[in-house]
A tleap script that builds the chain and sets N, CA, C and O, in Angstrom:
source leaprc.protein.ff14SB
mol = sequence {
  NMET LYS GLY ASN GLY ALA VAL GLN TYR ALA
  ILE MET GLU PHE ILE LYS GLN ARG ASN PRO
  ASP GLN LEU ILE TRP SER PRO VAL LYS THR
  LYS THR VAL ASN PRO VAL THR GLY ARG ILE
  THR ASN PRO GLU GLY ARG LYS GLU VAL TYR
  GLU ILE PHE ALA ILE LYS SER LEU PHE PRO
  LEU TYR VAL SER VAL LYS ALA ASN GLU TRP
  ILE ARG ARG ASP ILE TYR ASP ARG ASP TYR
  VAL SER LYS GLY TYR PRO ALA ILE PRO VAL
  ASN MET THR THR SER SER ASN SER VAL GLU
  LYS LYS LYS LEU LEU GLN ASN ILE ARG SER
  CILE
}
set mol.1.N position { 218.724 32.528 137.223 }
set mol.1.CA position { 218.929 33.052 138.976 }
set mol.1.C position { 220.127 32.445 139.415 }
set mol.1.O position { 220.196 31.220 139.323 }
set mol.2.N position { 221.165 33.132 139.913 }
set mol.2.CA position { 222.149 32.144 140.767 }
set mol.2.C position { 222.046 32.124 142.482 }
set mol.2.O position { 221.400 32.957 143.119 }
set mol.3.N position { 222.610 31.304 142.923 }
set mol.3.CA position { 222.886 31.378 144.091 }
set mol.3.C position { 221.521 31.283 145.198 }
set mol.3.O position { 220.496 30.608 145.098 }
set mol.4.N position { 222.082 32.512 146.581 }
set mol.4.CA position { 220.675 32.602 147.499 }
set mol.4.C position { 219.754 33.374 146.774 }
set mol.4.O position { 218.598 33.067 147.068 }
set mol.5.N position { 219.843 34.278 145.921 }
set mol.5.CA position { 218.826 34.854 145.284 }
set mol.5.C position { 217.671 33.676 144.813 }
set mol.5.O position { 216.469 33.805 145.048 }
set mol.6.N position { 218.255 32.537 144.125 }
set mol.6.CA position { 217.265 31.947 143.661 }
set mol.6.C position { 216.546 30.895 144.559 }
set mol.6.O position { 215.449 30.388 144.326 }
set mol.7.N position { 217.302 30.673 145.556 }
set mol.7.CA position { 216.516 30.012 146.763 }
set mol.7.C position { 215.636 30.974 147.409 }
set mol.7.O position { 214.533 30.573 147.780 }
set mol.8.N position { 215.981 32.231 147.602 }
set mol.8.CA position { 214.938 33.297 148.275 }
set mol.8.C position { 213.955 33.447 147.729 }
set mol.8.O position { 212.924 33.584 148.387 }
set mol.9.N position { 213.932 33.476 146.053 }
set mol.9.CA position { 213.010 33.693 144.983 }
set mol.9.C position { 211.903 32.342 145.282 }
set mol.9.O position { 210.697 32.587 145.336 }
set mol.10.N position { 212.334 31.137 145.439 }
set mol.10.CA position { 211.870 30.034 145.266 }
set mol.10.C position { 211.051 30.124 146.493 }
set mol.10.O position { 209.844 29.983 146.298 }
set mol.11.N position { 211.392 30.308 147.597 }
set mol.11.CA position { 210.791 30.421 149.009 }
set mol.11.C position { 209.504 31.589 148.934 }
set mol.11.O position { 208.448 31.430 149.547 }
set mol.12.N position { 209.693 32.340 148.389 }
set mol.12.CA position { 208.565 33.670 147.890 }
set mol.12.C position { 207.590 32.885 147.157 }
set mol.12.O position { 206.485 32.605 147.621 }
set mol.13.N position { 207.997 32.533 146.023 }
set mol.13.CA position { 206.916 31.814 144.930 }
set mol.13.C position { 206.155 30.704 145.812 }
set mol.13.O position { 204.924 30.716 145.774 }
set mol.14.N position { 206.736 29.859 146.512 }
set mol.14.CA position { 206.102 28.686 147.344 }
set mol.14.C position { 205.403 29.424 148.282 }
set mol.14.O position { 204.260 28.968 148.291 }
set mol.15.N position { 205.487 30.181 148.944 }
set mol.15.CA position { 204.731 30.767 150.038 }
set mol.15.C position { 203.548 31.617 149.162 }
set mol.15.O position { 202.415 31.310 149.533 }
set mol.16.N position { 203.581 32.471 148.239 }
set mol.16.CA position { 202.644 32.806 147.117 }
set mol.16.C position { 201.696 31.883 147.087 }
set mol.16.O position { 200.560 32.102 147.510 }
set mol.17.N position { 202.161 30.501 146.465 }
set mol.17.CA position { 201.004 29.528 145.724 }
set mol.17.C position { 200.633 28.678 146.960 }
set mol.17.O position { 199.522 28.149 146.980 }
set mol.18.N position { 201.489 28.510 147.996 }
set mol.18.CA position { 200.586 27.662 148.697 }
set mol.18.C position { 200.296 28.120 150.229 }
set mol.18.O position { 199.734 27.198 150.820 }
set mol.19.N position { 200.462 29.034 150.897 }
set mol.19.CA position { 200.315 29.513 152.006 }
set mol.19.C position { 200.630 28.914 153.297 }
set mol.19.O position { 200.032 29.165 154.343 }
set mol.20.N position { 201.848 27.908 153.128 }
set mol.20.CA position { 201.701 27.041 154.097 }
set mol.20.C position { 201.993 27.698 155.486 }
set mol.20.O position { 202.601 28.761 155.607 }
set mol.21.N position { 201.470 26.916 156.579 }
set mol.21.CA position { 201.238 27.115 158.239 }
set mol.21.C position { 202.476 27.485 158.664 }
set mol.21.O position { 202.637 28.528 159.298 }
set mol.22.N position { 203.560 26.592 158.329 }
set mol.22.CA position { 205.008 27.019 158.615 }
set mol.22.C position { 205.977 26.651 157.664 }
set mol.22.O position { 205.851 26.008 156.622 }
set mol.23.N position { 207.019 27.191 158.219 }
set mol.23.CA position { 208.433 26.986 157.155 }
set mol.23.C position { 209.292 26.378 157.928 }
set mol.23.O position { 209.161 26.763 159.090 }
set mol.24.N position { 210.228 25.486 157.774 }
set mol.24.CA position { 211.124 25.238 158.714 }
set mol.24.C position { 212.441 24.576 157.749 }
set mol.24.O position { 212.283 23.597 157.020 }
set mol.25.N position { 213.744 25.311 157.905 }
set mol.25.CA position { 214.846 24.910 156.957 }
set mol.25.C position { 215.890 24.683 157.952 }
set mol.25.O position { 215.844 25.051 159.126 }
set mol.26.N position { 217.005 23.932 157.278 }
set mol.26.CA position { 217.894 23.308 158.494 }
set mol.26.C position { 219.240 23.960 157.269 }
set mol.26.O position { 219.311 23.558 156.108 }
set mol.27.N position { 220.100 24.909 157.825 }
set mol.27.CA position { 221.239 25.377 157.204 }
set mol.27.C position { 222.373 23.843 156.922 }
set mol.27.O position { 222.446 23.008 157.824 }
set mol.28.N position { 223.008 23.692 155.881 }
set mol.28.CA position { 224.052 23.069 156.033 }
set mol.28.C position { 224.975 23.353 157.435 }
set mol.28.O position { 225.279 24.435 157.938 }
set mol.29.N position { 225.303 21.973 157.871 }
set mol.29.CA position { 226.083 22.041 158.899 }
set mol.29.C position { 227.811 22.117 158.823 }
set mol.29.O position { 228.558 22.920 159.382 }
set mol.30.N position { 228.181 20.841 157.816 }
set mol.30.CA position { 229.102 20.965 157.606 }
set mol.30.C position { 229.917 21.498 156.422 }
set mol.30.O position { 229.515 21.409 155.262 }
set mol.31.N position { 231.172 22.099 156.800 }
set mol.31.CA position { 231.886 22.995 155.911 }
set mol.31.C position { 232.253 21.833 154.354 }
set mol.31.O position { 232.686 20.697 154.552 }
set mol.32.N position { 232.044 22.257 153.192 }
set mol.32.CA position { 232.471 21.497 152.105 }
set mol.32.C position { 233.535 22.489 151.253 }
set mol.32.O position { 233.936 23.571 151.682 }
set mol.33.N position { 233.894 21.920 150.005 }
set mol.33.CA position { 234.847 22.501 149.487 }
set mol.33.C position { 234.516 22.326 147.970 }
set mol.33.O position { 234.456 21.292 147.305 }
set mol.34.N position { 234.357 23.383 147.676 }
set mol.34.CA position { 233.882 23.584 145.436 }
set mol.34.C position { 234.883 23.061 145.269 }
set mol.34.O position { 235.997 23.424 145.647 }
set mol.35.N position { 234.461 21.762 144.434 }
set mol.35.CA position { 235.581 21.031 143.578 }
set mol.35.C position { 235.997 21.965 142.596 }
set mol.35.O position { 237.177 21.843 142.266 }
set mol.36.N position { 235.243 23.013 141.945 }
set mol.36.CA position { 235.500 24.084 140.701 }
set mol.36.C position { 236.689 25.300 141.449 }
set mol.36.O position { 237.766 25.686 140.994 }
set mol.37.N position { 236.071 25.635 142.589 }
set mol.37.CA position { 236.780 26.939 142.709 }
set mol.37.C position { 237.662 26.917 144.035 }
set mol.37.O position { 238.393 27.774 144.532 }
set mol.38.N position { 237.304 25.543 144.452 }
set mol.38.CA position { 238.054 25.420 145.800 }
set mol.38.C position { 237.882 26.017 147.158 }
set mol.38.O position { 238.496 25.799 148.203 }
set mol.39.N position { 236.796 26.905 146.858 }
set mol.39.CA position { 236.505 27.584 148.164 }
set mol.39.C position { 235.317 26.667 149.076 }
set mol.39.O position { 234.320 25.985 148.839 }
set mol.40.N position { 236.129 27.134 150.279 }
set mol.40.CA position { 235.412 26.339 151.398 }
set mol.40.C position { 233.942 27.105 152.243 }
set mol.40.O position { 234.025 28.018 153.065 }
set mol.41.N position { 232.649 26.440 151.770 }
set mol.41.CA position { 231.637 26.923 152.311 }
set mol.41.C position { 231.648 27.550 154.022 }
set mol.41.O position { 232.464 26.971 154.740 }
set mol.42.N position { 231.127 28.248 154.447 }
set mol.42.CA position { 230.841 28.771 155.699 }
set mol.42.C position { 229.105 28.626 155.800 }
set mol.42.O position { 228.231 29.192 155.145 }
set mol.43.N position { 229.004 27.491 157.050 }
set mol.43.CA position { 227.641 27.095 157.102 }
set mol.43.C position { 226.829 28.186 157.973 }
set mol.43.O position { 225.659 28.538 157.825 }
set mol.44.N position { 227.803 28.635 158.951 }
set mol.44.CA position { 227.032 29.873 159.411 }
set mol.44.C position { 226.842 31.159 158.893 }
set mol.44.O position { 226.016 31.934 159.375 }
set mol.45.N position { 227.575 31.439 157.917 }
set mol.45.CA position { 227.516 32.492 157.008 }
set mol.45.C position { 226.124 32.324 156.541 }
set mol.45.O position { 225.347 33.270 156.665 }
set mol.46.N position { 225.583 30.776 155.812 }
set mol.46.CA position { 224.423 30.825 155.043 }
set mol.46.C position { 223.318 31.062 155.925 }
set mol.46.O position { 222.291 31.727 155.786 }
set mol.47.N position { 223.767 30.359 156.869 }
set mol.47.CA position { 222.767 30.567 158.262 }
set mol.47.C position { 222.031 31.941 158.150 }
set mol.47.O position { 220.869 32.241 157.873 }
set mol.48.N position { 223.389 32.819 158.540 }
set mol.48.CA position { 223.177 34.059 158.453 }
set mol.48.C position { 222.459 34.958 157.427 }
set mol.48.O position { 221.961 36.058 157.667 }
set mol.49.N position { 222.489 34.263 156.151 }
set mol.49.CA position { 222.014 35.013 155.083 }
set mol.49.C position { 220.549 34.588 155.172 }
set mol.49.O position { 219.714 35.444 154.879 }
set mol.50.N position { 220.084 33.242 155.578 }
set mol.50.CA position { 218.677 33.138 155.129 }
set mol.50.C position { 217.855 33.856 156.559 }
set mol.50.O position { 216.630 33.966 156.507 }
set mol.51.N position { 218.532 34.275 157.678 }
set mol.51.CA position { 217.972 34.856 158.935 }
set mol.51.C position { 217.972 36.351 158.042 }
set mol.51.O position { 216.833 36.810 157.952 }
set mol.52.N position { 218.657 36.888 157.612 }
set mol.52.CA position { 218.458 38.283 157.068 }
set mol.52.C position { 217.354 38.353 156.240 }
set mol.52.O position { 216.373 39.092 156.324 }
set mol.53.N position { 217.639 37.466 155.398 }
set mol.53.CA position { 216.436 37.153 154.553 }
set mol.53.C position { 215.076 37.188 155.038 }
set mol.53.O position { 214.255 37.952 154.530 }
set mol.54.N position { 214.689 36.144 156.313 }
set mol.54.CA position { 213.393 35.850 156.523 }
set mol.54.C position { 213.026 37.285 157.296 }
set mol.54.O position { 211.836 37.587 157.390 }
set mol.55.N position { 214.085 38.203 157.871 }
set mol.55.CA position { 213.106 39.258 158.737 }
set mol.55.C position { 212.768 40.289 157.921 }
set mol.55.O position { 211.705 40.874 158.129 }
set mol.56.N position { 213.675 40.709 156.786 }
set mol.56.CA position { 213.267 41.339 155.427 }
set mol.56.C position { 212.116 41.249 155.186 }
set mol.56.O position { 211.212 41.949 155.641 }
set mol.57.N position { 212.019 40.141 154.245 }
set mol.57.CA position { 210.904 39.421 153.444 }
set mol.57.C position { 209.948 38.816 154.167 }
set mol.57.O position { 208.862 38.822 153.588 }
set mol.58.N position { 209.952 38.266 155.276 }
set mol.58.CA position { 208.900 37.181 155.547 }
set mol.58.C position { 208.372 37.765 156.993 }
set mol.58.O position { 207.205 37.518 157.298 }
set mol.59.N position { 208.995 38.346 157.677 }
set mol.59.CA position { 208.426 39.141 159.256 }
set mol.59.C position { 207.677 40.618 158.932 }
set mol.59.O position { 207.967 41.354 157.989 }
set mol.60.N position { 206.832 40.820 159.764 }
set mol.60.CA position { 205.954 39.782 160.509 }
set mol.60.C position { 204.779 38.879 159.731 }
set mol.60.O position { 203.819 38.482 160.391 }
set mol.61.N position { 204.887 38.566 158.303 }
set mol.61.CA position { 203.598 37.705 157.682 }
set mol.61.C position { 203.854 36.440 158.082 }
set mol.61.O position { 202.953 35.611 157.955 }
set mol.62.N position { 205.335 35.983 158.731 }
set mol.62.CA position { 205.517 34.672 159.457 }
set mol.62.C position { 206.441 35.143 160.388 }
set mol.62.O position { 207.211 36.073 160.149 }
set mol.63.N position { 206.375 34.322 161.810 }
set mol.63.CA position { 206.889 35.018 162.802 }
set mol.63.C position { 207.703 33.578 163.206 }
set mol.63.O position { 207.271 32.458 162.930 }
set mol.64.N position { 209.088 33.884 163.983 }
set mol.64.CA position { 209.936 32.765 164.058 }
set mol.64.C position { 209.585 32.770 165.660 }
set mol.64.O position { 209.456 33.891 166.153 }
set mol.65.N position { 209.410 31.600 166.559 }
set mol.65.CA position { 209.502 31.288 167.425 }
set mol.65.C position { 210.736 31.000 168.234 }
set mol.65.O position { 210.951 31.185 169.432 }
set mol.66.N position { 211.558 30.461 167.204 }
set mol.66.CA position { 212.795 29.798 167.342 }
set mol.66.C position { 213.467 29.222 166.237 }
set mol.66.O position { 212.925 28.402 165.496 }
set mol.67.N position { 214.878 29.710 166.074 }
set mol.67.CA position { 215.626 29.724 164.682 }
set mol.67.C position { 215.132 28.671 163.863 }
set mol.67.O position { 214.785 27.553 164.241 }
set mol.68.N position { 215.132 29.151 162.652 }
set mol.68.CA position { 214.988 28.327 161.398 }
set mol.68.C position { 213.705 27.646 161.416 }
set mol.68.O position { 213.534 26.671 160.685 }
set mol.69.N position { 212.673 28.123 162.279 }
set mol.69.CA position { 211.122 27.910 162.274 }
set mol.69.C position { 210.199 29.097 162.239 }
set mol.69.O position { 210.178 29.809 163.243 }
set mol.70.N position { 209.684 29.304 161.551 }
set mol.70.CA position { 208.659 30.373 161.176 }
set mol.70.C position { 206.904 29.748 160.991 }
set mol.70.O position { 206.412 28.725 160.517 }
set mol.71.N position { 206.563 30.528 161.402 }
set mol.71.CA position { 204.964 30.199 161.369 }
set mol.71.C position { 204.092 31.251 160.788 }
set mol.71.O position { 204.677 32.321 160.617 }
set mol.72.N position { 202.922 31.222 160.465 }
set mol.72.CA position { 202.113 32.171 159.827 }
set mol.72.C position { 201.648 33.181 160.763 }
set mol.72.O position { 201.365 32.851 161.915 }
set mol.73.N position { 201.556 34.257 160.410 }
set mol.73.CA position { 201.165 35.152 161.564 }
set mol.73.C position { 199.443 34.994 162.485 }
set mol.73.O position { 198.992 35.349 163.574 }
set mol.74.N position { 199.046 34.409 161.525 }
set mol.74.CA position { 197.589 34.219 161.824 }
set mol.74.C position { 197.648 33.063 163.116 }
set mol.74.O position { 196.878 33.226 164.062 }
set mol.75.N position { 198.379 32.163 163.106 }
set mol.75.CA position { 198.704 30.964 163.880 }
set mol.75.C position { 199.514 31.698 165.015 }
set mol.75.O position { 199.080 31.671 166.167 }
set mol.76.N position { 200.533 32.267 164.748 }
set mol.76.CA position { 200.989 33.062 165.851 }
set mol.76.C position { 200.368 33.680 166.995 }
set mol.76.O position { 200.399 33.436 168.201 }
set mol.77.N position { 199.652 34.768 166.107 }
set mol.77.CA position { 198.464 35.411 166.505 }
set mol.77.C position { 197.476 34.640 167.483 }
set mol.77.O position { 197.372 35.162 168.593 }
set mol.78.N position { 196.812 33.611 167.286 }
set mol.78.CA position { 196.329 32.784 167.723 }
set mol.78.C position { 196.635 31.839 168.772 }
set mol.78.O position { 195.859 31.637 169.706 }
set mol.79.N position { 197.584 31.341 168.659 }
set mol.79.CA position { 198.087 30.179 169.281 }
set mol.79.C position { 199.269 30.708 170.461 }
set mol.79.O position { 199.329 30.258 171.605 }
set mol.80.N position { 199.983 31.539 170.012 }
set mol.80.CA position { 201.524 32.358 170.944 }
set mol.80.C position { 200.777 33.479 171.708 }
set mol.80.O position { 200.648 33.267 172.914 }
set mol.81.N position { 200.324 34.493 171.284 }
set mol.81.CA position { 200.295 35.489 171.732 }
set mol.81.C position { 199.093 35.302 173.440 }
set mol.81.O position { 199.222 35.726 174.589 }
set mol.82.N position { 198.141 34.554 172.816 }
set mol.82.CA position { 197.416 34.124 174.216 }
set mol.82.C position { 198.299 33.426 175.222 }
set mol.82.O position { 197.903 33.245 176.373 }
set mol.83.N position { 199.633 32.983 174.760 }
set mol.83.CA position { 200.592 32.429 175.908 }
set mol.83.C position { 201.346 33.529 176.499 }
set mol.83.O position { 201.866 33.060 177.511 }
set mol.84.N position { 201.651 34.695 176.383 }
set mol.84.CA position { 202.073 35.461 176.802 }
set mol.84.C position { 203.323 35.784 175.807 }
set mol.84.O position { 204.289 36.294 176.373 }
set mol.85.N position { 203.464 35.517 174.142 }
set mol.85.CA position { 204.212 36.314 173.639 }
set mol.85.C position { 203.975 37.510 172.903 }
set mol.85.O position { 202.927 37.656 172.274 }
set mol.86.N position { 204.913 38.420 172.936 }
set mol.86.CA position { 204.395 39.673 172.369 }
set mol.86.C position { 203.499 40.046 170.990 }
set mol.86.O position { 203.801 39.401 169.986 }
set mol.87.N position { 202.726 40.759 170.904 }
set mol.87.CA position { 201.819 40.904 170.141 }
set mol.87.C position { 202.561 41.835 169.072 }
set mol.87.O position { 203.311 42.757 169.390 }
set mol.88.N position { 202.200 41.409 167.565 }
set mol.88.CA position { 202.748 42.157 166.607 }
set mol.88.C position { 202.192 43.332 166.610 }
set mol.88.O position { 200.968 43.397 166.724 }
set mol.89.N position { 203.115 44.722 166.461 }
set mol.89.CA position { 202.513 45.955 166.152 }
set mol.89.C position { 201.464 46.032 164.814 }
set mol.89.O position { 201.608 45.460 163.733 }
set mol.90.N position { 200.547 46.776 165.175 }
set mol.90.CA position { 199.606 46.308 163.824 }
set mol.90.C position { 200.151 47.197 162.690 }
set mol.90.O position { 199.979 46.947 161.497 }
set mol.91.N position { 201.057 48.622 163.340 }
set mol.91.CA position { 201.770 49.043 161.986 }
set mol.91.C position { 203.035 48.400 161.294 }
set mol.91.O position { 203.567 48.850 160.279 }
set mol.92.N position { 203.400 47.382 161.930 }
set mol.92.CA position { 204.646 46.789 161.529 }
set mol.92.C position { 204.345 45.902 160.040 }
set mol.92.O position { 203.330 45.209 159.984 }
set mol.93.N position { 205.087 45.958 159.107 }
set mol.93.CA position { 205.184 45.604 157.910 }
set mol.93.C position { 206.482 44.634 157.347 }
set mol.93.O position { 207.542 44.557 157.967 }
set mol.94.N position { 206.254 44.015 156.256 }
set mol.94.CA position { 207.589 43.467 156.121 }
set mol.94.C position { 208.489 44.466 155.562 }
set mol.94.O position { 209.669 44.117 155.532 }
set mol.95.N position { 208.159 45.869 155.016 }
set mol.95.CA position { 209.141 46.790 154.784 }
set mol.95.C position { 209.488 47.914 156.267 }
set mol.95.O position { 210.250 48.881 156.247 }
set mol.96.N position { 208.673 47.417 157.463 }
set mol.96.CA position { 209.372 48.261 158.332 }
set mol.96.C position { 210.751 48.028 158.497 }
set mol.96.O position { 211.457 47.245 157.861 }
set mol.97.N position { 211.164 49.027 159.707 }
set mol.97.CA position { 212.972 48.894 159.650 }
set mol.97.C position { 212.939 47.597 160.411 }
set mol.97.O position { 212.135 47.191 161.251 }
set mol.98.N position { 214.174 46.974 159.828 }
set mol.98.CA position { 214.638 45.735 160.043 }
set mol.98.C position { 215.158 45.499 161.212 }
set mol.98.O position { 214.970 44.420 161.772 }
set mol.99.N position { 216.041 46.679 161.863 }
set mol.99.CA position { 216.755 46.674 163.240 }
set mol.99.C position { 215.551 46.674 164.363 }
set mol.99.O position { 215.750 46.217 165.488 }
set mol.100.N position { 214.333 47.205 163.976 }
set mol.100.CA position { 213.108 46.850 165.213 }
set mol.100.C position { 212.642 45.486 165.040 }
set mol.100.O position { 212.296 44.813 166.011 }
set mol.101.N position { 212.615 45.011 163.756 }
set mol.101.CA position { 212.107 43.701 163.577 }
set mol.101.C position { 212.698 42.805 164.219 }
set mol.101.O position { 212.215 42.047 165.060 }
set mol.102.N position { 213.912 42.875 163.787 }
set mol.102.CA position { 214.991 42.227 164.484 }
set mol.102.C position { 215.174 42.059 166.346 }
set mol.102.O position { 215.670 41.065 166.878 }
set mol.103.N position { 214.760 43.014 166.935 }
set mol.103.CA position { 214.574 43.266 168.250 }
set mol.103.C position { 213.428 42.477 168.725 }
set mol.103.O position { 213.461 41.691 169.672 }
set mol.104.N position { 212.412 42.751 167.985 }
set mol.104.CA position { 211.330 42.330 168.410 }
set mol.104.C position { 211.095 40.470 167.997 }
set mol.104.O position { 210.216 39.721 168.421 }
set mol.105.N position { 211.857 40.262 167.359 }
set mol.105.CA position { 212.188 38.569 166.964 }
set mol.105.C position { 212.876 38.337 168.051 }
set mol.105.O position { 212.512 37.487 168.863 }
set mol.106.N position { 213.888 39.016 168.192 }
set mol.106.CA position { 214.840 38.391 169.557 }
set mol.106.C position { 214.104 38.175 170.749 }
set mol.106.O position { 214.204 37.128 171.389 }
set mol.107.N position { 213.242 39.281 171.131 }
set mol.107.CA position { 212.398 39.199 172.014 }
set mol.107.C position { 211.409 37.987 172.244 }
set mol.107.O position { 211.090 37.435 173.297 }
set mol.108.N position { 211.040 37.752 171.007 }
set mol.108.CA position { 209.544 36.656 170.987 }
set mol.108.C position { 210.597 35.213 171.327 }
set mol.108.O position { 210.361 34.488 172.293 }
set mol.109.N position { 211.630 34.987 170.479 }
set mol.109.CA position { 212.481 33.891 170.680 }
set mol.109.C position { 213.161 33.588 172.048 }
set mol.109.O position { 213.598 32.486 172.380 }
set mol.110.N position { 213.191 34.998 172.969 }
set mol.110.CA position { 213.774 34.678 174.337 }
set mol.110.C position { 212.665 34.278 175.478 }
set mol.110.O position { 212.900 34.389 176.681 }
set mol.111.N position { 211.401 33.788 174.931 }
set mol.111.CA position { 210.292 33.499 176.089 }
set mol.111.C position { 210.365 32.176 175.796 }
set mol.111.O position { 209.674 31.368 176.416 }
savepdb mol mol.pdb
quit
Protein backbone atom coordinates (compact mmCIF):
# COMPACT_ATOMS: atom_id res chain seq x y z
CA UNK A 1 0.00 0.00 0.00
CA UNK A 2 1.35 3.42 -0.92
CA UNK A 3 0.68 7.03 -0.05
CA UNK A 4 -2.09 8.36 2.13
CA UNK A 5 -3.95 5.05 2.13
CA UNK A 6 -1.09 3.41 4.00
CA UNK A 7 -1.13 6.07 6.69
CA UNK A 8 -4.90 5.89 7.04
CA UNK A 9 -4.75 2.10 7.28
CA UNK A 10 -2.06 2.39 9.96
CA UNK A 11 -4.18 4.85 11.95
CA UNK A 12 -7.18 2.52 11.83
CA UNK A 13 -5.08 -0.48 12.90
CA UNK A 14 -3.59 1.55 15.76
CA UNK A 15 -7.08 2.50 16.93
CA UNK A 16 -8.28 -1.12 16.76
CA UNK A 17 -5.32 -2.36 18.80
CA UNK A 18 -4.86 0.45 21.30
CA UNK A 19 -8.19 2.32 21.58
CA UNK A 20 -6.31 5.55 22.45
CA UNK A 21 -7.95 8.36 24.42
CA UNK A 22 -6.90 10.86 21.80
CA UNK A 23 -5.23 11.21 18.43
CA UNK A 24 -3.12 14.22 17.53
CA UNK A 25 -1.36 14.76 14.25
CA UNK A 26 0.56 17.58 12.74
CA UNK A 27 0.52 17.85 8.97
CA UNK A 28 3.71 18.88 7.21
CA UNK A 29 3.95 22.65 7.29
CA UNK A 30 6.67 23.30 4.74
CA UNK A 31 6.78 22.59 1.05
CA UNK A 32 9.35 20.08 -0.11
CA UNK A 33 10.47 18.87 -3.50
CA UNK A 34 10.47 15.16 -4.29
CA UNK A 35 14.03 14.48 -5.53
CA UNK A 36 12.84 11.81 -7.98
CA UNK A 37 9.75 13.40 -9.53
CA UNK A 38 10.47 17.06 -8.88
CA UNK A 39 6.93 17.47 -7.57
CA UNK A 40 6.35 19.98 -4.80
CA UNK A 41 4.31 18.80 -1.84
CA UNK A 42 1.31 20.86 -0.82
CA UNK A 43 1.05 20.84 2.97
CA UNK A 44 -2.46 22.31 2.89
CA UNK A 45 -3.57 19.53 0.54
CA UNK A 46 -2.21 16.85 2.86
CA UNK A 47 -3.92 18.49 5.82
CA UNK A 48 -7.24 18.40 3.94
CA UNK A 49 -6.78 14.72 3.02
CA UNK A 50 -6.42 13.74 6.68
CA UNK A 51 -9.32 15.94 7.73
CA UNK A 52 -11.58 14.26 5.17
CA UNK A 53 -10.37 10.83 6.27
CA UNK A 54 -11.06 11.64 9.93
CA UNK A 55 -14.56 12.95 9.23
CA UNK A 56 -15.45 9.92 7.12
CA UNK A 57 -13.74 7.18 9.12
CA UNK A 58 -13.32 8.38 12.71
CA UNK A 59 -16.18 10.76 13.47
CA UNK A 60 -18.24 10.21 15.66
CA UNK A 61 -16.17 7.42 17.29
CA UNK A 62 -13.60 10.19 17.79
CA UNK A 63 -14.59 13.84 18.05
CA UNK A 64 -12.44 16.87 17.28
CA UNK A 65 -12.87 20.01 19.37
CA UNK A 66 -10.02 21.63 17.42
CA UNK A 67 -8.19 20.83 14.21
CA UNK A 68 -5.80 17.87 14.27
CA UNK A 69 -6.87 16.76 17.76
CA UNK A 70 -9.41 13.98 18.11
CA UNK A 71 -10.67 12.50 21.38
CA UNK A 72 -12.54 9.28 21.96
CA UNK A 73 -16.32 9.69 21.94
CA UNK A 74 -16.87 8.54 25.53
CA UNK A 75 -14.44 11.20 26.74
CA UNK A 76 -16.18 13.85 24.62
CA UNK A 77 -19.58 12.82 25.99
CA UNK A 78 -18.31 12.87 29.57
CA UNK A 79 -16.09 15.96 29.57
CA UNK A 80 -17.40 18.26 26.84
CA UNK A 81 -21.16 17.81 26.49
CA UNK A 82 -21.61 18.82 30.13
CA UNK A 83 -19.77 22.08 29.30
CA UNK A 84 -22.27 22.98 26.59
CA UNK A 85 -20.78 21.26 23.55
CA UNK A 86 -23.44 19.67 21.34
CA UNK A 87 -24.31 16.04 21.94
CA UNK A 88 -23.72 13.69 19.04
CA UNK A 89 -27.05 12.35 17.74
CA UNK A 90 -27.49 8.70 18.71
CA UNK A 91 -28.23 7.73 15.11
CA UNK A 92 -24.99 9.28 13.77
CA UNK A 93 -22.37 6.69 12.79
CA UNK A 94 -19.14 6.67 10.81
CA UNK A 95 -21.22 5.81 7.74
CA UNK A 96 -23.60 8.77 8.20
CA UNK A 97 -23.74 11.57 5.65
CA UNK A 98 -20.33 13.29 5.58
CA UNK A 99 -21.85 16.72 4.91
CA UNK A 100 -23.96 16.52 8.07
CA UNK A 101 -21.01 15.21 10.08
CA UNK A 102 -18.84 18.07 8.81
CA UNK A 103 -21.48 20.66 9.81
CA UNK A 104 -21.72 19.21 13.31
CA UNK A 105 -17.95 19.10 13.60
CA UNK A 106 -17.69 22.77 12.55
CA UNK A 107 -20.30 23.62 15.19
CA UNK A 108 -18.33 21.72 17.85
CA UNK A 109 -15.09 23.46 16.89
CA UNK A 110 -16.69 26.91 16.96
CA UNK A 111 -17.38 26.73 20.70
